[in-house]
N, C-alpha and C positions, 0 to 999 in steps of 0.2 A: 625393492622397487621404490622408486622415488617419484614416479610420475603417476598421475591419476587422482581420483577423488575417492575418499574412504566412505564406505557404507556406514550410515549412522541411523538406520531406521527411517522413519518418516518425520523427523523433527523439523524438516524444512531448511536445513543448512548443510553446507558442505565443509568437509575437513580435509586438509592436505595430509599426506603421510608424515609420520614423525620418525626421526632417527631412532634406532634401537628397537623398533617394532617389526614384527614379521607379518607380511601381507600375502594374500593370494588374490589373483584377479578372478572376478566373476565373469563367466562366459555364457552368452545367450540369455534369453528371457528378459524380464522387466528390469533387471539390475545389471545388464550387460555392460562390461567395461569398468565397473566400480571395483574398488579394492576392499577386501574383507580383512580386518585385523584379526589374525589367528594367534597372536602372542599368548593369550591366556585361554584359548579355546580348549575345552576338555578333549582328551585323546579320542574318546568315543565319537565326538562330532567331527574331529579331523579325519576319521576313518569312514564314518557312515554318512556324513553330510549335515547340513544345517537348514533350519526353516527360518527364513528372514522375512520380517514384516515389510510389506510394500503395498501402497495403494495403486500402483501401476500394473498389477497383475490381473488375471482373469476375474478375480473375485472383488476387486476394488478395495476401498478402505477396510482395514482389518484383515485382509487376505495375506497369505504367506507364499513365498517362493522357495522351493527346495533346490539347494545347490549341493553337489557332491564332488569329491575330489576326482579329477580326471585320471583315468588309468595311464594315459600317456605322459602326464605331467602332474603327479600327485602332490608335489610340493609347490606348484606354481599356479594352477588353475582349478577352480571349482566350476563344473558345468551345470547348467540348468536342467532339472529333471521334471519340472512342471509346477503348477500352482495348486494351492489348497485353501479352503475357506478358513 
């Protein structure tokens, strides 16, 4: 994927995708449309999903959004499963 902005937590800046890195698109929820760099993501998180820090979720600053691999497209999209404090 070469289009889109890469998730970087809530540091307040945007990063473009870099060549040689592997990304999945985040679908739904507060981070919809962003790319997640999974190049060095542990296998367990690639299978079970990730908790990503975001201040745009239901719990505001310090909250997290859970994104899990899509069954229909496990190598290309992580879908939103909800927010947690």
